[in-house]
C-alpha positions in Angstrom: 0.0 0.0 0.0 1.2 3.5 -0.8 -0.1 7.0 -0.2 0.8 10.6 -0.2 3.5 11.9 2.1 2.9 14.8 4.5 4.2 18.2 3.5 2.1 20.6 5.4 1.4 19.3 8.9 2.1 21.2 12.1 1.4 21.1 15.9 -1.7 23.2 17.0 -1.8 22.0 20.6 0.6 20.4 23.0 -0.7 19.0 26.3 0.6 17.1 29.3 -1.2 15.8 32.3 -0.6 14.6 35.9 -2.5 11.7 37.5 -5.4 13.0 39.5 -8.6 11.5 41.0 -11.6 12.2 38.9 -15.3 11.6 39.4 -17.2 12.2 36.2 -21.0 11.7 36.0 -22.1 8.4 37.5 -18.7 6.8 37.4 -16.8 5.8 40.5 -13.7 7.8 41.5 -10.7 6.8 39.6 -7.1 7.9 38.9 -6.3 9.2 35.5 -4.0 11.7 33.7 -6.6 12.3 30.9 -7.1 15.9 31.8 -4.1 17.7 30.3 -2.7 21.2 30.5 -1.9 23.1 27.3 1.7 24.5 26.8 2.9 27.3 24.7 6.6 27.0 25.6 8.8 24.2 24.5 8.4 20.9 26.3 11.1 18.1 26.4 10.1 14.9 24.6 11.9 11.8 25.8 11.7 8.1 24.9 8.9 7.7 27.4 6.9 10.8 26.5 6.8 14.5 27.3 8.3 15.6 30.6 5.5 16.1 33.1 3.0 13.7 31.3 1.8 10.7 33.3 -0.5 7.7 32.9 -3.1 6.6 35.4 -3.2 3.0 33.9 0.3 2.2 32.6 -0.9 -1.3 31.6 -2.7 0.2 28.6 -1.2 3.7 28.3 2.2 5.1 27.9 5.5 3.2 27.5 7.9 3.6 24.6 5.5 2.3 22.0 2.8 4.8 23.1 5.1 7.6 24.2 3.0 10.3 22.4 -0.7 10.3 21.6 -1.7 12.3 18.6 -5.1 13.4 17.3 -5.8 15.2 14.0 -7.2 18.7 14.4 -9.4 18.2 11.3 -11.5 15.7 13.3 -12.7 18.3 15.7 -14.0 20.3 12.8 -15.9 17.2 11.6 -17.3 16.4 15.0 -18.6 19.9 15.5 -20.0 20.0 12.0 -22.0 16.9 13.0 -23.3 18.6 16.1 -20.9 17.1 18.7 -19.4 20.2 20.4 -16.2 18.9 21.8 -13.4 21.3 23.0 -9.9 21.1 21.6 -8.0 18.3 23.4 -11.2 16.5 24.2 -9.6 13.1 23.4 -6.7 13.5 25.9 -4.0 13.6 23.2 -0.6 15.1 23.8 -0.3 16.6 20.3 -3.1 17.9 18.2 -1.8 18.0 14.6 -3.3 19.6 11.5 -2.4 18.0 8.2 -1.6 14.5 9.5 -4.9 12.5 9.4 -4.8 8.7 9.7 -5.1 8.2 6.0 -1.9 10.1 5.5 0.1 8.6 8.3 1.5 5.0 7.9 2.9 2.5 10.4 6.6 3.0 10.6 6.6 6.5 9.2 9.4 8.7 10.6 8.8 12.4 11.3 10.8 15.3 12.7 8.9 17.5 15.1 10.8 20.4 16.7 14.1 19.0 18.0 12.8 15.4 18.2 12.5 12.5 15.7 9.5 10.2 16.1 8.0 7.1 14.5 4.3 6.0 14.1 3.6 2.8 15.9 -0.1 2.1 15.8 -3.6 3.7 15.7 -5.2 4.4 19.0 -7.9 2.2 20.5 -10.4 4.5 22.3 -11.0 3.6 26.0 -13.9 4.0 28.4 -12.3 7.1 30.0 -13.5 9.1 27.0 -17.1 7.9 27.6 -16.9 8.9 31.3 -15.5 12.3 30.7 -18.1 13.3 28.1 -21.0 11.2 29.4 -21.4 9.6 26.1 -21.1 5.7 26.1 -21.2 5.6 22.3 -18.3 8.0 21.7 -15.5 5.3 21.5 -17.6 3.3 19.0 -18.2 6.5 17.0 -14.5 7.2 16.9 -13.8 3.8 15.5 -16.6 3.7 13.0 -15.7 7.1 11.6 -11.9 6.3 11.6 -11.2 9.2 13.9 -9.1 7.5 16.5 -5.7 9.2 16.4 -2.4 7.3 16.7 0.7 6.8 18.8 4.4 7.6 18.3 7.6 6.2 19.6 10.6 8.6 20.1 13.8 7.9 18.1 15.6 11.1 19.1 14.8 13.2 22.1 14.3 16.9 21.8 12.2 20.0 22.6 8.8 20.4 20.9 6.4 23.3 20.9 3.1 24.5 19.3 3.7 25.6 15.8 6.5 23.1 15.1 6.2 21.3 11.7 5.4 17.6 11.7 7.9 17.0 8.9 8.0 13.7 7.0 11.3 11.9 6.9 10.8 8.4 5.6 8.4 5.5 5.0 8.9 1.8 5.0 8.2 -0.3 1.8 4.8 -2.0 1.9 3.7 0.2 4.8 0.0 0.5 5.6 -1.9 3.6 6.8 -3.3 4.0 10.3 -6.7 4.5 8.7 -6.5 1.1 6.9 -5.4 -0.6 10.2 -8.2 0.9 12.2 -10.8 0.0 9.5 -9.9 -3.7 9.4 -9.3 -4.1 13.1 -12.5 -2.2 14.2 -15.0 -2.1 11.3 -14.5 -4.5 8.4 -13.5 -7.3 10.7 -14.4 -10.0 8.2 -12.2 -8.8 5.3 -9.9 -11.9 5.0 -7.7 -10.5 2.2 -7.1 -7.2 4.2 -6.3 -9.2 7.3 -3.6 -11.1 5.5 -2.2 -7.9 4.1 -1.9 -6.5 7.6 -0.1 -9.6 8.8 2.6 -8.9 6.2 2.8 -5.2 7.0 5.9 -3.8 8.6 5.6 -2.4 12.1 2.2 -4.1 12.6 1.8 -4.5 16.4 2.4 -8.1 17.7 -0.7 -7.9 20.0 -2.9 -7.2 17.0 -1.2 -9.8 14.9 -2.3 -12.4 17.4 -5.9 -11.1 17.2 -5.9 -11.4 13.4 -4.5 -14.9 13.5 -7.3 -16.0 15.8 -9.9 -14.4 13.5 -8.4 -16.2 10.5 -8.3 -19.4 12.4 -12.0 -19.1 13.2 -12.9 -18.3 9.6 -11.1 -21.4 8.4 
């Protein structure tokens, strides 16, 4: 699979969050770093994420393969046009990026952002914390069905990042697949056998998801 490279993307918001106790709607109190503070000054990006950013549930969030959570700014325009009035940063991302939607970003893509170099690792799988915050149990499913999930980065070279920095394309692996394609097959078109086999051959496809596809293919056989 091939697609256009990114030439015009930049950071519109940079946010980090500390773990705090939250009590949203009817949910029980729980610890999360979902609520994040915007920064206008440079913030250091390390191999484990932005300095000052934390994770309430490190089993599913954070780590080197999910060091940075990104969300396309274009999706906020789309949600609002459809009547869902969400504020910027509503999906708890570290970086809001305009010009780098999931169909333009491929697994294994390398980008330079500010003084750092990063690599795309996987699309995001929305969690229930989003539902709790916005009192909308259907929101994670809507994110997946519309292919507006965002994606994660690993950090290859540490450096300072700030709002306004370009998200500058560096390189793409042969036979790479887009984050949009991965999300569509994993979350929506779950019975597309040919596409599942293509994903199994794709570079940088996460091992955890590879096991899921092998189980699906085994059941279909």
